[in-house]
Every structure is written in structure tokens, then in C-alpha cells.
C-alpha positions in Angstrom: 7.6 -54.6 56.9 4.5 -52.5 56.3 3.1 -52.5 52.8 4.2 -49.8 50.5 1.3 -47.6 49.2 1.5 -46.1 45.7 1.2 -42.3 46.1 -0.5 -42.0 42.7 -3.3 -44.6 42.7 -3.1 -45.5 46.5 -2.8 -49.2 45.9 -0.6 -51.3 48.1 -0.9 -54.9 46.9 0.6 -54.2 43.4 3.8 -52.3 44.5 7.2 -54.0 44.0 10.6 -52.8 45.1 13.0 -52.3 42.1 16.3 -51.3 43.7 18.1 -49.5 46.4 19.0 -45.9 45.5 22.5 -44.5 46.2 21.3 -42.5 49.2 19.7 -45.6 50.9 16.1 -45.1 49.8 14.3 -47.7 47.8 12.8 -47.3 44.4 9.4 -49.0 43.9 7.0 -49.4 41.0 3.2 -49.8 41.1 2.5 -52.6 38.6 -1.1 -51.4 38.4 -0.5 -47.7 37.3 3.1 -48.1 36.2 4.2 -45.2 38.5 7.8 -45.4 39.8 8.6 -43.6 43.0 11.2 -43.4 45.8 10.3 -44.2 49.4 11.9 -44.4 52.8 14.5 -42.1 54.3 18.1 -41.5 53.2 20.7 -43.5 55.1 22.2 -41.4 57.9 25.8 -40.4 57.5 28.2 -42.3 59.6 28.8 -40.4 62.8 32.5 -39.5 63.5 34.2 -40.9 66.5 33.5 -39.1 69.7 36.0 -36.4 70.6 36.8 -34.9 73.9 34.9 -31.7 74.6 36.4 -28.6 76.1 34.4 -26.7 78.6 34.0 -23.8 76.2 32.7 -25.6 73.1 29.2 -26.9 72.7 28.6 -30.4 71.3 28.0 -30.6 67.6 25.1 -32.6 66.2 25.8 -35.1 63.5 23.8 -34.7 60.4 21.2 -37.4 59.9 20.4 -36.6 56.2 22.7 -37.0 53.2 22.6 -33.6 51.6 24.3 -32.4 48.4 27.5 -30.5 48.9 27.0 -26.7 48.9 26.7 -25.2 45.4 29.6 -22.8 46.0 32.0 -25.8 46.2 30.5 -27.7 43.3 29.7 -25.1 40.6 33.3 -24.2 39.8 33.9 -27.8 38.9 31.3 -27.8 36.1 32.7 -27.1 32.6 32.6 -23.5 31.5 32.7 -21.9 28.0 36.5 -21.5 28.3 36.9 -25.3 28.3 35.5 -25.5 24.7 38.2 -26.3 22.1 39.1 -23.4 19.9 38.5 -25.5 16.7 35.0 -26.3 17.8 34.3 -22.7 18.6 35.4 -21.7 15.1 33.3 -24.4 13.5 30.2 -23.4 15.4 30.9 -19.7 14.7 30.9 -20.4 10.9 27.6 -22.3 11.3 26.2 -19.4 13.3 27.1 -16.9 10.6 25.4 -19.1 8.0 22.3 -19.6 10.1 21.9 -15.8 10.8 21.8 -15.1 7.1 18.2 -16.4 7.2 15.5 -13.9 8.3 13.8 -14.7 11.6 10.5 -13.5 13.0 9.3 -14.7 16.4 6.2 -16.9 16.1 3.3 -14.7 17.3 1.4 -17.8 18.5 4.3 -18.8 20.7 4.8 -15.2 21.9 1.1 -14.9 23.0 1.1 -18.4 24.5 4.2 -17.8 26.6 3.2 -14.3 27.6 0.0 -15.8 29.0 1.7 -18.4 31.0 4.3 -16.0 32.2 1.4 -14.3 34.0 -0.1 -17.7 35.0 3.1 -18.7 36.8 3.7 -15.2 38.3 3.2 -14.6 42.0 0.0 -12.6 41.1 -1.3 -15.1 38.6 -0.7 -18.6 40.0 -3.7 -18.5 42.4 -6.0 -16.8 39.9 -5.3 -19.0 36.9 -7.9 -21.5 35.9 -7.5 -25.2 36.5 -8.0 -25.5 32.7 -4.9 -23.4 32.0 -2.7 -25.4 34.4 -3.8 -28.6 32.7 -3.3 -27.0 29.2 0.3 -26.1 30.0 1.2 -29.8 30.5 -0.5 -31.0 27.3 0.2 -28.1 24.9 3.5 -28.3 23.0 3.4 -24.7 21.8 6.9 -23.3 22.0 8.5 -26.4 23.5 7.5 -30.0 23.4 7.8 -31.8 26.8 7.2 -35.3 25.6 4.5 -37.8 26.4 2.0 -36.3 29.0 0.5 -39.7 29.9 1.9 -39.9 33.4 0.7 -36.4 34.2 -2.7 -37.0 32.7 -3.2 -40.2 34.6 -2.2 -38.5 37.9 -4.6 -35.7 37.1 -7.5 -38.1 36.7 -6.6 -40.3 39.8 -5.9 -37.4 42.1 -8.8 -35.3 40.8 -8.4 -31.9 39.2 -8.7 -29.9 42.4 -5.8 -31.8 44.1 -3.9 -31.8 40.8 -4.2 -28.1 40.5 -3.2 -27.6 44.1 0.0 -29.6 43.6 0.9 -27.8 40.4 0.4 -24.4 42.1 2.5 -25.6 45.1 5.3 -26.9 42.9 5.3 -23.7 40.8 5.7 -21.5 43.9 8.4 -23.8 45.2 10.3 -23.7 41.9 10.1 -20.0 41.2 9.8 -18.4 44.6 10.9 -21.0 47.2 13.7 -20.9 49.7 17.3 -21.7 48.8 19.0 -22.0 45.5 17.0 -22.5 42.3 19.2 -25.5 41.3 18.4 -27.4 44.4 14.7 -26.5 44.3 14.6 -27.9 40.8 16.3 -31.1 41.9 13.9 -31.5 44.8 10.9 -31.3 42.4 12.4 -33.5 39.7 13.2 -36.2 42.3 9.7 -35.9 43.8 11.2 -34.9 47.1 8.9 -31.9 47.6 5.9 -32.7 49.8 3.4 -31.6 47.2 5.1 -32.8 44.0 2.9 -33.6 41.1 3.5 -36.9 39.3 4.4 -36.3 35.7 5.3 -32.7 36.4 8.9 -33.6 35.9 12.1 -32.2 34.5 10.8 -31.2 31.1 7.7 -29.3 32.4 9.7 -27.7 35.1 12.3 -26.5 32.6 9.5 -25.2 30.4 8.2 -23.2 33.3 11.7 -21.7 33.8 11.9 -20.8 30.1 8.5 -19.2 30.2 9.1 -17.3 33.4 12.7 -16.2 32.6 12.9 -16.2 28.8 16.2 -14.2 28.7 18.0 -16.9 30.6 16.5 -20.3 29.9 16.6 -22.0 26.5 13.5 -24.0 25.5 15.4 -27.3 25.7 13.6 -29.7 28.0 16.2 -32.0 29.6 19.8 -32.2 30.7 20.2 -35.1 28.4 19.2 -32.9 25.4 21.6 -30.1 26.4 24.4 -32.6 27.2 24.0 -34.1 23.7 24.2 -30.6 22.1 27.3 -29.6 24.0 29.0 -32.9 23.1 28.0 -32.9 19.4 28.7 -29.3 18.7 31.5 -28.4 21.0 33.1 -31.7 21.8 32.8 -31.1 25.5 31.6 -34.0 27.6 29.4 -33.0 30.5 29.4 -35.1 33.7 26.8 -37.6 34.8 24.4 -36.7 37.6 24.8 -37.8 41.2 23.0 -37.2 44.5 25.9 -35.6 46.4 27.1 -32.8 44.2 26.0 -32.8 40.5 22.2 -33.2 41.1 19.8 -33.0 38.2 18.7 -29.5 39.0 22.3 -28.2 39.2 23.5 -29.7 35.9 20.2 -28.8 34.2 20.7 -25.1 35.1 24.5 -25.0 34.5 24.3 -26.7 31.2 21.7 -24.2 30.1 24.0 -21.3 31.2 27.0 -23.0 29.4 25.1 -23.2 26.1 23.9 -19.6 26.3 27.5 -18.5 27.1 29.0 -20.2 24.0 26.3 -19.3 21.6 27.4 -15.8 20.9 25.4 -12.8 19.8 23.0 -12.1 17.0 19.9 -14.2 18.1 16.6 -12.4 18.4 15.6 -14.5 21.4 16.4 -17.9 23.0 13.8 -19.6 20.8 15.9 -18.4 17.9 19.1 -19.6 19.6 17.6 -23.0 20.4 16.6 -23.3 16.7 20.2 -22.7 15.7 21.5 -25.4 18.1 19.1 -28.0 16.7 19.9 -27.0 13.1 23.7 -26.9 13.7 23.6 -30.3 15.4 22.3 -31.8 12.1 25.0 -30.3 9.9 
């Protein structure tokens, strides 16, 4: 078998195979730069037994790629606000009323920072933004911390800032303006399945981009794990695990966001205010 090349540091002698993924691809790790990545192609679906053809019907081609089930079939299965227990709703409502007694003013630093990056990631701004600003977004926690940026910073150095910026721009355009459903584009980027994915530009940074670009829909809460914990702790509703065939990371990430916004109720000045309530309430 040919040697596996690390897409981050381009070494091949330090790459080890960790496991086989559910879709048949392998997961490997570069022991030199510690980057973990999938490689190979998904296992083709089993072809059905041949059936007799009529003269009027054309032959159908069997799919060769395992693709997630269509969103229209899967999304109704994801828990909705109506599934939350009435007792939990009443408890959170009491906490909401208590929380809203405190005055709230949007942080002007966050407001300016996010307004700037709303333009940076817009169709008009993404190709005009400076390389410095693209790097700054990954490292600056203003308005929402996305965790340790080491993986991104290492990739930025190893790839070079021109290539790093090119990948961030390509990933941004794919996330915000690409073809197909947003949920599936997000999954594609988180799983590094997009051709120009940027190592380290993962779920948290992609979610922050969504929150910056559409602040009336997306909470500044970085991961599905975070949202899942809030739903469980506050509302007693257990959200499902992710999988590759239906509940992909992008789908559950978007749907859990929408679920939280639905059950929050009114009275919040913005979704930063709402996210602050969720974190405060989870500690009560």
C-alpha cells in the first residue's frame, strides 16, 4: 500500500493508522505534527440484485458513495421544543424572569468586533479582507471563545499565510454561500471533507462564523456538545449522538441551536444576552 501523506506537514514516514471509520475510510494521525485526518474513499453501498428490465425503463445506476439521508426525512425525528417536559419549562421560565430583572447592555467592543467580521465574511468582503483579519478571527475570543487555536496556528505556519488565507476564504464561501443545505455544508467542513478545508478551522470557528453572519438565528455557543449539555441540564431532554448517515454533526449542530432558541422565550436583547442566560441558568 502506498504511504499516507499528512495533508498538514506533508510528511509520510510518521503517519499511523488509528482506526477504520464507520463509512469505510481510515483515520490516521501524523505523529510528527499530531494532526488527525481521514483518508481513503467511503465503502460503496452494496448493489442490489439485478432485476429484469422492461423495454421502457432505463437502467438505474447504483450509488457508489454512502451519503446521509435527505434532511427532509431526518429533521422531523430531531427533538423539538414541544418535547420538553412542562415542569422543566416552568422552572426555566422562573429563572428567565429572575435573570431579566438585571439590566443588560450589549458590549460595545463585541458589537464593533462582530460588525466588522460580518462584513469580512460577506460576499463583498471576503476577498477584500486582509490576511491579518482572517488570522485574527481564529485567535481572538471576543464575543465567543472557540478554544485552543494551536492546531489552526500550526497549520497557518506550515501551509503559509497565503495558502491559509485562501483556504479560509474558500471554506467561508462554501459555508455561507455554497450549494445544498447549510447543515450538510457545515458537516462537510467539520469533517474536513471539503477540498479546501483548513486544518483547525473546525466546528467552533465555523459556528462562530454562523453566529457573526446571522446573529438573529445562531447563538454564540461553539459546539454541539455544549448545546447538548445545556438542553439536558436545563430542560431534561437528551439529544441524540451524531452519526454519518442521518444525524451528522452539521445537522445536529444547527438543529440544537434552533431548539434552544425556540425554548428560550422572549425578552432577550440579542442572542448574546440569551446565551448568557443559558450559561447562568445551567449553574443554578
